[in-house]
N, C-alpha and C positions, 0 to 999 in steps of 0.2 A: 632234750627240752632246752629251749632258749634261756640263758641266764639274763640277769639284770646286773647293771653296773654294781649296785649294793651287794648282790650275792658274790661277784667277782672280787670286790674288796674285802670282804668277809673271808673269801678263800685265801687271798693274799695275807690276811692277819693270821690265820691258822698255820700258814708256812713262813712266818717271819723268822728271821735269822738273826739273832743278836750279833753275832760275830759279824756278819755281813753289815749291820747297822752301823756298827763302830767303825768298820772299813769305809762305808759310806761318809760318815761325819768327817773323816780324815781327807779323803779324795773327792768328795761331791764337788758339784758346781759351786763356785764362790759367788757370794752375793745373789743367791737363788733360793726361792722358797720351796724348791723341789725337795720332797722327803722320800724316804726308801724304807721298805720292810726288809732290806737286806737280802733279798732272794737272789741267787745265781742264775745266769743265762740256761744252764741246762735244766734247772727245776722249772723255770718260767715256759721253756718250751714245752715240758710235759703238761703243765697247766693250760697251755693254749691249745694242746691237742683234746684236753678234757672239755674245755669251753666249746671248740669247735669254731668255725668262720662264722663271722657275723659284722657285716659293714657298720651297721648302725651303733652296735655295742663297742665296735672298734674306734669309732669317732668319739664316744662318750668317755671311753678309758683315755684316749689320747688328751682329753680336756682335763683330765685328773692332775693333781698336784703330787701324785706318787711317780716316781720313776718307774718302779715295777709295772704300775698299770698302763703307763705310757708304752713301755716295752710289749706288754701283752696286746695293747691295741694295735701295734704294728705287726704283730705275728697272726693275729686272728682276722685281719682285715679280708676282704674279698677282691681279689685281683681285678676282675671284670667291673667292679664297681668303684674302684680307685680312679680318680681323674687327674689329669695333668694339674688342674687348679688345686686340688687337694695336696698333691706332692709338692707343688710351689709353696702353699701356705706351712706345711709341716717342715719343709727344709729351713724355712724362716725360724723356725721355733725348736731347734735341735740342742738347745742349751749350750751355745757356743761349740757345737760339735760333739757334745758328750754322747748324744744318742745315735750319732751318725753310723757308726758301724752297724748297729741293729736296723736303722732305717734301711740302709742300702745293700748290706750284706747278711751274713748269718741266715741264709736261706730265706731272705726277706720277701715279704708280699709284694713289695714295689718292683722286685726283679722279675716278677711274674705277671706284670701288666703287659697289655698289648703294645705299650708305647715305651717300654723300658729301654730298648736300644736306642731309640730316638732321643730318650731323655739323657741316657748316659753319654752320648756323644755330645750333645749340647752342654752338659754340665762339665765335661772334662775341659771344655774350652771357656767355661765361665770366669769372670773377674773375682767371683766369690770363692774364696778357700774351701769352705764347707761345701759348696756345690761340687767343687773340682773333687774333693775327698770323696763325697758320695757318688760322684760320676765313676771314679775308679772302682769304687766298692761294687757298684751295679755290673761294671765291666768283669770284675772277678766272677760274680755270680753267673753272668750270661756266658762266660767262657767255658762253662759246664754244658752249654746247651747248642743245639743247632738253631743259629738265629739268621733270618733272612737279611742280607746286606753285610753281616759280620763274616767275611770270608778271610782266607789266609792273607791276601794281600792288604786288607784293612788292619789286621792284627799284627802283621809284620811292621806296618807304619806305626802302629802304637808301641811296639816294641822299641822301635828306633826313637820316637820321641820320648819314651820313658828313659832311655839310656841316656840322651842328650840333656834332658831338663831335670830329672830327679833332684840333683843336689842344688838346683835353684829354687826348689819348692819349699813351702812351709812344711813343718815337720810331719803333722798328721796327713797331709797330702802324700808325702814321701812314703809313708807307711801303706797307704792305700794303693799308690803306684807300685809299690814292691809286691803286695799281695797280688795285684792284677798280674803283673809280669809272672808270677808263680803259675796262676791259672792258666793263663794263655800258653805257657811253656808245657804244660800237661796235657795240651789238647791233640797234638800230633808230633810226628818225628821232625818235621820242618820247623815247626814253631819252637820246639823243644831245643834244637840247635842254636836257634836265633835268640831265644830267651836266656840259654847258658851263656853265649857270647856276651850278651848285654849285661848280665849279672857279674860276669868276670870284670867287665869293663866299669861297672859302677862300683864295685867294692863294697864295703861295709856301710850300712845306713844306720847311723844312730838315733834312737828313738828315746827321749826321756820319759820313763814311766813313773817318775818321782819315787815315792817310798815303796812302790808296789815291786818288790822283789821277784815276784812269781813271773813277771813278764819280760820276755827278752825279744829283742828285734828279730824278725823273721828271716832265717837264713835261707833266701832263696835258692841259691847254688846247691845246698843240701838236698832240699825237696826235688829239685830238677834232675839230680843225678842219683836219686835214690834207687836201689835195687827194684823196688816196686815200679818205678817209672821206666827204667831200663827194660824190664821184663814185658811191660805193657806194649812197648813199641816193637820189641822183637817177635810179638806174636802177631803184629800187624802186617 
């Protein structure tokens, strides 16, 4: 049965997390009217599955002034109904990039759209740092799939670009680049070796997570040389 926006907000109220709300008050977007029920992404994903995909409801939730509702809107949207125009509108309202990770990564709906690869390529070359961040977030998601045009030559070029440019980028774009490098390097043996070489050349990438001690910068080299990844390529 299709849910209404009111019903979804009631569902969010039922799952409100006081500790999460306090965390939001400390780390939420400054100078923003955005509120939060303090619900973590893992729980929001479960709620999204409970609600089901619904394009109309997704747009209504995106228009909400609750962070949690906006995240649900991104998670339940229908890939075939999302348009380029919608994506361009939404990227302009990511609260300074605060919603960028869920918008472009985290098994995002946007990465499932027919135009995701084209959009990623365009945004990675954008002058807007939020779009560049989202472009690399999409590249990470797409690295898990077989996408027309995204062959080894294309991805090797991306690895080289990331290696050469990452330390010239804004901090959150650096984080997205690092994540994309990890995703590309898990794709096959050739890309793994290239990504490992790039990660060694890049060295540590410092990300300031503020007071959130639970977050640490991604160790790309550790992921790309893990026993699981080595075993994966030995068996191919």
